N, C-alpha and C positions, 0 to 999 in steps of 0.2 A: 661167266667170268673166267673159268678155267679154260674152255676151248679157245676163247679169243687170245688169252696169254700164250697158250701152246704155239699158235700161228706166229706170234711175235717173236717167241724164243727161237722157233725154227728159222725165221728169217735172220735173226741175230747171228745163229750159227753159220748160215750161208755167207753172211757178210764177213765173218771172221775167216772162214776158210778161203774166201776169194783174197783177202788181204794177205793170209800166209802164203798163197800161191805167188802173189806178186813179189813178196819179200824174198822168196826162194829164188825167183828169176833174177832179182837184182843182185843177190849175193853171188849167183853164178857169173854174172857179168862184171862183178866187182866194180860197179859204178853207180854212184848215187847222184841222180840228176833231178833236182827238185824243180827245175823249170818246166818239167812235163808232169809234175805231181798235181793230182786233182785237188780242188778246193777242199774237199772233204778230208783228204789225207792231210793237207796243211792244217786244217781244223783239228784234227787228231793230234798232230804234232804239237800244236800250241797248248792243247789240253795237257798233254803228257809233260811238257816243259813246266807249266805251272804247277802240276802235281808233284814233279820231281823236287821243285824248290820248296813246296810245302813240307814234303817228306824229310827233306834235308834239314830244314829249320827246326822242326818239332815245335810242340806246344809252347815251350818257354820263350823261345825266340819269336814265334808268331805273335804272342802276347806283347812282346816288347815292340814289335813292329806295328802295333795298332789294332790288333784283333779286337773286335767289340764283344763285350759281354752280352749274352742274349737274355734280356729281361723277360720274366722275373727270376731267371735261374742264375744262381750264383756260381756254378760250377761248369757252365756251358759257354763256349766263345765261338765266334764266327769271323771268318775272313773271306773276302769275296774278290773276284776279278770279272772283268767284262771281256767277252770275246765276240768276234764278228765272223759270221759265216754267210756269204752271199749278202742278201739285203737285211738279214736278221741280225740283231745284236742279242747275245745271250749273257746271263749272269750265273757265274758258277760259284757256289758258296760251300765252304768246308766248315763244318761244325765239329769241334773236338772239345775234350774235357780237360780241365786244369788238373784233375786228379781222378783216378780210376774209380768207377762205382763199385760198390760192394755187391756180392751176390744176392740175388732176390731183392733188389732195392728199387725195382721199377715203380713201386706204388707210392714212393715218397714224392714230396712237392718239387723236387729239384729235377724232375724228368721232363724232357721235351716230348711233345705228341708223337714225333717220328721215333724216338727212342723207345717210347712205351708201345707204340703200334707194331714195331718190327723187331724188338729186342735187340737193338744195336746201341753202341756207345758213341762212335763217331761216324759221320757219313757225309757224302757229297750231295749236293742238290744243284741241277741245272735246269734253267727255264728261260724262256724268251724274256727280254727286258721290255715288258709292255705293261698296260694298265692292270690287266689281270694276272700276268705272269704265269699264264696257263697255256699249254699246247692245245690246239683244238682239233688235231687230226692224229690218227694212229700212226702213219708213216713217219711223221716227223718226230714223234715221240720215240719210236723205235730206233730211228737213226741217231737221235741224241744219246739214247741209252747204249747203243752200240758203240758210239764214238768214246764214250766215257769208259766203257768196259775194256775196249782195246788199249786206251791210254793207260789205265790203271794196271792192266796186265803186263804191259811193257815196262812200267815202273816197278813191278813186283809188289805192288800194294794190294791189300785185301780190304780196302775201304768200301763199304756198301755205297751204291750210287743210286739216286732216285730222280725220277722225272714226273711232273705232274701232267695228267691227261684230262681231257674233256673239259667241262665248264667249271668255273670257280666253286660254285654251290656244292658239287659233288665231292670236291677235295679228294679226288682219285689219284693214285700213283702206281707207277711200275718201278721196279728196281732190280739190281743184280749185285752179287757179291762173289768174287773169286776166292775160294778157299784153298789155296795151293793149287796144285796140278791135277788134283783128283776130283774135288767137290766144287759145286757151284750152288749158291743160294739165290733163289729168285723171289722177288717180292711183288705183291700185288694188293691193292687196296681200293675199295669202292664204298659208296654210301647210298642208302635208301633214304631218300628225304621226304617220303610221303608216308601214308599209312602202312605200317609194318605188318606183314602177314602174322596172324594170330599164332602160328606154330613158332615163329621167331621171337615171340614175346616171352617165352618160357625156356627155362634152362634145358629141358628135354630136347626141344626142337633145335636150339643152338648146338647141343652136343652132337646131335645127328647130322647138322650142317658141317661141323668139324670133321666127323667120320667120313662124310661123303667125299672129302677132298683126296682120301687115299684108299678107302675101302670100296672098291667098285662093286664087289659082289661078296656074298658070305663065304665063298670059297678062297678068296684072295688072302684073307688073314684069319687067324684063330677067332673062335666066337667071341672071346673076350679080349679087348684091347686096353692095355693100361694107359689111361689118359690122365696126364698131369693137370690139375685144375687149381686156379686161384682166382678170387673175385674181391672186387671192391664195390661197395654200395654207398651212394651219397644221398642223404635225406635232407630235406629243407623243412624247417619248422613252418607250420601254417601261420599266416598272418593273425596276430592276436587282436581280438575284437574287446576292447575294454568296455564298451557299451553294454556288452551282454551280461556284465556283472549286475547291472541295475535293471535291464530290460531285456528279457529273453524273447525269442521269436514267437513263442506261443502267446506271450502277453501282447505282443503287438498285433496279433490277429484280431483282437477285440477293440483295437483302437482305430479311430478315423485316420486318414492321411494327415490331416492338419495336426492332430494330437501327437502323431509320431514325429512329424516335422518339428514340433515345439520342444520335444523332449531333448535336453541338453545332453550332448554326447560327452561321455567321460573320456578324459585324456590320461595318457600313461603316467604323467607326472602330477596329477591333481593333489597328491599328498606331499609333494616336494616343497622345500622352503621358498623356491623361487616362483612357484605357481601363482602366488598373489599378484605378480607383476607381469609375468609372461608365461606362455606355454611353449616349451621347447619340443622340437622334433625329436622323436625317440632316435638316438644315434645307433642303436642296435636294431637293425630291421629284422633280424632272425638269426638263426644258427644253422650251419651246415654240419651234419654229423657224417662221419666217414667210418663205415664198418668194413674191416678187411678180414677175409678168410685167407689164411696162409696156404702154401701149396699142399695139396693132398691128392691121393690117386684113387681114381674110379674106374671100374671095368664094365659097368652096365649103364644104359641110359636111364633106367628106372631110379638109379641113385641120385640123379639130378633132381628129380621131383622131390626127394626128401630134403635136399639142401634148399630147395626153393621154398618149401613149407616150414623149414626150421626158423626158430627165433633168432632175431638178431643178436640176442644176448649170448649166443654161443660163438659169435665172431671172436677171432683171436685178438683184434685190437679195435678200439674205438678212438677216434679223434674228433675234436670239436673245433669249429672255425666261426667266429662271429661275423655276420654280414653287416658291415659298418656303413652308414650313410656317407654319401659323397660330401656332404657339407663339413664333415669332420676334416677332410683334407683340403677343401677349397677354402682359402682365407681371403678371397676377394671382398672388397668393401661392399657391404649391404647383403652378402650371402647368409651371414649368421646374425640373427637378432637376439640379443641377450643384454646382460648388463654391460658388457664391454662395448657394444655397439652405441649404446646410449651415453656412456661415459665419454666415448669419442666425440659425440655431439656436444656434450657439456664443456669439453676442452675447447672446442671451436668457439662456443659462446664466451668462454673465459678470454680467449684471444680478442674477441670483439669488445670486451667490457671496458677497454681504455678509450674507446671512441667518444664517450660522453661523460659529463661530470655527475649527472643525476639520472636515476632510472626513468623518470618521466620523459627524459629526452628520447629515449628509445621508443617509448609508447607513442610519442607524437610524431616521431620521424616519418618522413615520406619515403617508402621504400620502392616506389614505382620505377625508379631509375636504377635500381640495384641489379646486380647479376642474378639470374634465375637460379643459378647453382647454389646460391646462399639464400635458401627460402627463409623468409621472416614472417611467415603466416602465423596467426594466432587463432586457436580454436574459439568457437562461438561462446557467448556468456553461459549458455546452458551447461557446457562442459566445465567451465570455471566454477560455476555454482556446484556442480557435482564433486568437484575436487575439494572445495571448501567444506562441503557437508561431510565428506569422508574424513578430512583432517580434524574437524572440530566437533564430530558426532559425539553424542553422549556415550555411545558403545566403545569409543576410544578408551574410556575409563582412565585410570591413574596408573600410568606406566611403571613397572618395577625394573626396567632396564635389565632384562635378562641376557643381554648381549655378553658373549664370551669375550673376556679380557686376556690379553697377553702382553709381553713385554714390548710389542710394537704398536699396539692399538693406542696406547696413551701418547706415544710420540707423534701420532697422526693429527692430534688435536681436533678431530671431527666430533660432531655430537653423536650420541647413541642413535642406533637405527630406529629404536622405538620411541624416541623423544619427539616433541612437536617439530622441531627444526629438522631432525633426521628424516621424518616422514615427509616434510616439505621437500627435501632434496630428492627423495625417492619418487615422489609424485612428479616433481619437476622433470626427472629423467624421461618420463613417459608422457609428458604434457606437450601435445603438438609434436614438433620435431626438436624440441629442446633448444631452441634458438635464443638469442639474447632478448629479443623483443617479447617472446612468449614468457620468458622467465620474469622480465620486468612486470608484465601484466600480472602475473601469478603472485609475485611478491607484494605489489601494491595492494591486491585484494586480501592477501594474507595479513598484512600489517592493519588494514582497515577492520578485519575481523578481530584481531587481538586487541585493538582499541576498545571495541564494543564490550569485550570481556572485562577490560579494566574499568570502563565507565559504569558497567552494571555490577561490578564487584563479584563476578562469576569466576569460578575456579578454572584455570587453564587446563584443557584436556592435554593428555599425554606428557604431563609434567609430574615428576616424582615429588611427593610431599617430603620437604626437607627444610631444615632451618640453616643449612650451609650452602655455599656456592663452590662447586668443584672447578678449580682453576685449571685442570688438565684438559678440559673441553674447549671448544672454540668460543670465541667471545659472544657470538650471537646466542649460543646456548646458555652461557653465563648470564646474559641479559634477561633471557626468558626465565631462568631460575630466580633471578632477583625479582622480576615482575610477579612471578607466581607467589613468592613470599610477601611482597608488598600488598598483593590483592588480599591474602589471608589476614594480614595485620590491619589493613584498612577496614575490612569487614569486622574484625574484632573490636576496633576502636569505636566503630559506628554502633555495634551492639551494646558496648558499655555506656555510651552516651545515651542511647535509647532507653537503657535500664536505669537511668538517673544516678550514675556514679559521680561522685564529687571529683574535681580536679584537685587533688591533694598538693600539687606543686604550687598552686596559686597562693597557699596560705603559708608563706615563708616565714611569718613572724610568730607562728604557733609552735614554739619549741617546747619539747616535753622531755623529762627525764626518764621515761620509760624505755627500756631496752627493746629494740626492734631489729629484725633482719640479721640476727646472729647466726653464723655457720658453725660456731664452736669456739672454745677457748684456745688461744694461741699458747703453746707450751713455754713455760719459762719467761713470759713477758707480762709485765706489770705496768699499769698506768703510772706515769711520773708523779702526779699530784695527789692521787687518792690511794695508791697501793692496791688498786683493784685488779683483778685479772683482765688481760686484754682479750677481746673477742674479735675474731675475723668475721667480717660481714660477707653476706651474699652480694655479689656485684653483677652488673650487666655483662652480657657477652660482648666481645669485640664487635663492632658494627660490621654488617655484611658489605663486602666490597667485591667488585669484579676486577678482572685483570687490568683494565685501563684505569680504574680508580686507584689501585695500588701504585701504578706507575705515576699517576698525578701527585699522590701523596709523597712519593720518593722525590719527585722533581721539586715539590714544595719544600721539602727538607733541604735539598741541595741549594735552592735559591735563597732561603731565609736563614740558613744555618740552624745549629742545634744547641745554641749556647745554654739555654734554660731548659732543654729536653722537650720543648714544644715547637711544632712546625706549623700549626694552623688551628682553626676553629674546632676541628674534630678532636684533636688531642686535648684541647681545653675542656670539651664537653665530657670526654671520657674521665679526665681527672677530676672534674667537678662531681661526676656521678659516683665515682669511687670515694671522694671525701664525704659526701652526703651519706653514703651507706655506712662509712666508718663511724661518723658522728652518731648515727642512729643506733649502731651496735654498741657504742662506747659513749654514753652521754657526757661523762666527765673527762673525755680525752682533750688533749691539747695538740697543737700543730706537730710538736716534736714527737708525740706518741704515733702520729700517722706517718712521719718520715721513717721511724724505726721499723714500722711494719711494712710500709709500701716500698721505701727506698733506703734500705739499711746501709748503703754505700754512703749515703749523706749524713750519717750519724758517727761522729768520731768519738770512740769510747776512750775514757781516761781511767778505767778501773785497773786495779792490780792484775798483774799476770798471773799470780797464784790463785785467782778466782775468788778470794775472800773479800768480796766487794760489799759495802754496806748499802744502805738505802738512804736516799735516792741514788740510782746509778750515776756515776760521774761520767760526763760527756757533753758534747756539744754538737750543734749543726755544722755541716761542711761550710767552706767559705762561700760557695754559690748559693747556698740556702740561707746564708746570714746576710747577704747583701741587702742594702736598703732597697725598697721597692721590688722585692722578689716576687714574681708572678705567682708562684706556688702559694705563698702565704696570703696574697690578695685573693686567690680563688677559694682558699680555706675559710677565709673570713666571710666570704659571700655564700658559701655553700650551706644550705639548710640541712638539718638532720632528718633525712628521709631514707627509709629503706628502698630496696629495689622495687618492691610491689607497689610503691607509691610515687615512683619516679616516672618522668617522661621518657619514653624509649629513646635511645640514641639514633635509631633509624626513623626518619620521617618517611612513612610509606607513601604519602601523597607526592612528596618532592621527588623521591627516588623512583617512583613509578613513572612520573612524567618524564624524568630524565631518560628512562629506558625507551619510552615510546619515541621521544625525540631522536635517539640514536637509530631506532629501527626505520623511522620515516626519512632520515636524511642520510642513510647509509650510501657510500659510494658504490657504484656498480662493480668495480674491481675488488673492493673489500668483501662484497656479498659473494661474488663468484669464487674467490680464493677459498672462502669458508665452505661454500657449497661443494667444490671440487674435493676438498679434503673429507668432508662428511659423506659424500656420495660414494667415493672409493671405499671408505671404511665400512659404511652401512652395506654396500653391495657385497663386499668380501665377507662381512659378518653373516649375511643371509646365506650365502653359498656355503660357508663353513658349517652351518647347521645341518648340511646334507648327510644323510646316512649312506655310507658307501662301503661298509665292511671293514673300515680301518686299514685299507690297502696302504702299505708302507710307503710306496712310491708317491701316492696321491698326498699322503699327509706330509711328506717332505716337500712336495711342490707347494702346497698351501702355506707352509711355514716360509718358504723362499719368497712367496708372493707377498706376505705381510712384511718381510724384511725389506723387499724392493719398494713397496708402497712407502713404509716409514722413511726410507732414505730419499725418495723422490719428493715426497709431500712436505718434508721438513723445509725444503727450499722455498715453499710457498708462504712461510711464516716470516721471512726476512725481507719483504718488500723488494724482492728480485724483479728484474725486468721480464715482462711477459714474453717477449720473443725468445729469451734464452730458456724459459721454463716450458714453452709450448711443445718443443721437440721431445723433451724428456717425458712429458705427460703423455703424448701420443704414443711413444715407444712402451710406456707403462700400460696403455690401453691394449697394445698388441699382446704383451705378455699376459694381461688379465684375460683376454679372449682365449688364448691357448689353454690356460689353466681351467677356465670356465667350461670349455668344450670337454677336456679330460675329466673334469668333476661330474658332469652330466653323464658321460660315458660310464664312469665308474659306478654312479647311482643305478643306471640301467642294467649293467652287468650283475651288480650285487643282488638286486631284486629278482632277476631272472634265475640266478644260480644260488639263491640263498641257502638252498640245502646242500650245496657243495662248495663250501667256502674256499678250500685250497684251489679247486679248478677255477673258481671266479677270480681269485687273486692272480693266478698264472695267466689266464686269458687277458686280464687287464694289463699285466706286465708285459706280454707279448705286443699289445698294441702301443703301449707307452714306449717301448723301445723302438718301435716303427716310426712313431710320431715325433720322437725326441729331435731328429735333425731339423724339423720345421720350427722348433721352439727357440728361434733366435730373437734378437731385440731390434732387428731392423724394421723400417716402416714398410719396406718392399715386400710383396708377396713372394714367397719362395716357391720355385717351380720344383715340384716333388712328384714325379711321375711313377715312382716305384709303387707296385700293387701290394696291398697287404694280403698275404696268403698263408701266414703262419697258423698251424693247427696245433692244438694242445691235446696230449694224450689223456684219455679219461680212465681213471682208475676203476677197478672191478667194483669197489664200494660206492663209486659215484654214478654208476650206470643208471640206477633207478631215478636218481635226481635228474639226470639228462633226459631219460625217457619221458619224464613229466612235461618236457618241453613239447611233446607231441601228444596232446590230449586226444582221446578217441573222437572221430568225427561225429557231429551230431546228426540226427536223422535228416535234418534239413540240408546238410552238407552232402551226406552220402549218396542221395539219389541223383544229385547233379553231376556226379563224377562216376563214370563206370570204371571200376578197377580193372586193369588188363594185364598187370604184371604181379609176380609173387613177391616174396621176401618183404612182407608187410611189417611195419613197426607201428603198433598200436593202431593199426588200421590205415596207416599211410604208406603208399608205395614209394619206392626210391625215385629220386629226381633223376638219377643216372645210374645205370649198372655197367660195370667194366668187368670183362672176364678174359682170362688167359688159358686157352687150351694148348697143350703141347704133348708131343710123342717123342720118345727118345729110343734109340736102338743101338745095339753094339755094332761096331764097325765090321766085326767078323761075320755078322748075319747077312745072308742072301744078298739082295741088291746092293747093300752098302759095303760089302767085303772089298777089300783093295788088293790088287794083284801085286802090288809092291809093298815092302815092309815100312811104310810111311808112319804107321800108328801101331800100338799095341792092340791085341785082340780084345782086351778088356775095356778099352776107351769107348764112351758112348757119345753119340752125336744126336743133336736135336733135329730130327727129320722134318717135322711138321710143327708150325706154331701158328695159332690164330688168336688175334686180339679183337675183342668185340666190345663196342661201346654204344649204348643206346637207350631209348626210351620207347614208349609205345608208338611214337610218331617219327622216330629217327633211329637209323641203325648204321653204324660204321663197323666195317669188317676189314681187317688186315691180316693177310696170309703170307707166311714165308715157308718156302719148301726147299729142302736141301736135297740135291741129286748128285749121283756120280757120273761124270762125263767121261 
């Protein structure tokens, strides 16, 4: 490599000397005739003109003129021009920095490979404008480099210039830089793309390679040369085999091939909340650990062996970078399969729900003429049977609704995730492709199964044992709560009849004076006729009602008025029950006594204001209670004295149960899908919210925002809004849901891998969160985001043990398969890449580099030789820069 470069540099000097001679002749003649200038001279002149313009503009103006930022580097910009010479078209690119790099900053992530290889900040690159962009022969590369060198010299610029040579795979370069009128720096780089010699796999051999570039024999330099050394090692964590946790390699040796194949492979997320529904690809494919040795000085080759054998724990700095799966960035439809993708399908089904009045219409519809893009396939009966068995299995037990509640979940009106309808919605998400026809088939079988439980008086699975109905949930869940209560009461009534209990309500004539059903004495209240203490009776609870029953009761009151306080038969039954209980607790009571206790506003007192009233108390019934034919008095006269224990229940379980089943069997498709959408979103978010992710603040904030967005969007579903108006909002909600679902899975993966380094885990997640944030819009279009995630997080000294655990020692089965050929092992793992910078500095006043002119002080040092080495056991890249005095 050195001999070939010397020949090129000699040719370069001859070309330069020829040019100077020609310029001298022109000056003598005092005449510039470009009509006889050669094409090469005009080519140089054009390069010079472009470079002069770039120099005059400077970085700030060049950026204003449209210089492109070189991705992924935030501080590096590039501007280019095309030039023609003969039949060739060349591209000349000028790379410059927005702000100057600090000293010894070449190991940071914002460094271009050319900057790192040759130790430069700004540089020119010229190459043919072709498919490969690489010069294929040495004469052309030398001519190009000479042209740029002459042009830059005329401009007074010290920009380093580079020309690619040979084939693209080698990535070889030659370059030159004018350092004033005295020094010239020449560059050369080449690559070994095959098996690297064993000597160059180790630091000793690489150190000797660097020394060979300037130490020709032991007499040329002192025995010890001070070589500045810096190194960067990059390690990649091995792929984690989760299956080894349950079945190691030794155990498999005793198993047959079929037994090993039948062994279920363990997934990374088996213990995550979403694992019951789907298995997510691990978003963190591994970690890259960068260990950096800062600059230090060595004088002997043997010292390199000590560095190679030293532990990576002695490195000055460690940086950790997660290797994130591509699906985290790619948001194309179908790329990510999770709750968000299935919710999107459910929203599509909701859009189709208005096409028919009854669910049976979708089941019977002929879909042969429909667009294939809207698949309406239905899974076979065996799959439906399996879903029904899972929904109604005895193992489902009696749900306790352990779903976390917050201020937003109630506003969504969906059913709890663990309830019967909540589980139906979750199963429907993963049933077939969640189209409207599949949902209709599943719902019809679901209601048929519920009817069987009703007819057999069997307890409904997944329904909480309760005597109340929670009106904050969706109407379907309220109906199922009502049905569960009706089943229990129907069973209780049947048990009592079977035990021979008498129907006490039938004996309305058997009136007794024995007090029954008293809940206690009413303070300061006496019966009008007997001067006995008044007793408050036990009364029946208000009858259970679902949301639609309350609305019917309200409409009835509005229609019939409330002149006598009663709006329908239900109110009459309630009042009659209360009067019977009051009579049983107060056998000698009269109608006025009941009014004083039950409706004191209808008793007009005439006692003295000073409170010294006699007996009986003076007063009368209100005008409405005194009217002839008053309904209350009529009900009082007909009510038998019966305590609650002997009364007929206000809730008729058979009648109300059949009403529930009628509602479920005749439910309109749109009404079903509205409640399914609310429940599915709420349940899916509730499952994800149970994920353990280390309490990352950014993730918790995003989950809170998701709940707020869902509550706002789903609220519109409860107002009978137009489907076409809501579909767009729901699809945007699906997009938001997908972004947060992806981030949550990433957070869970980072947390469990770095569980012993919580600060580092949170910082790593925050880095990716800030990188991903621009994608988290609410538009339906996929955002093109080509920026690469390269951020590395510094590892604290106290966190190095936790990070080193990511590199478990290779097992015996793994070790024999890979022959280790490089040093600097970390727990038995060799680096993925090793990068080294060797350099030698010398005072300008010493020997070869002493200047005959007082251009510099004697104490100033110059970097005479620099070598950058990057490689593995199968690849080696070497870049050399040499400063010479011309």
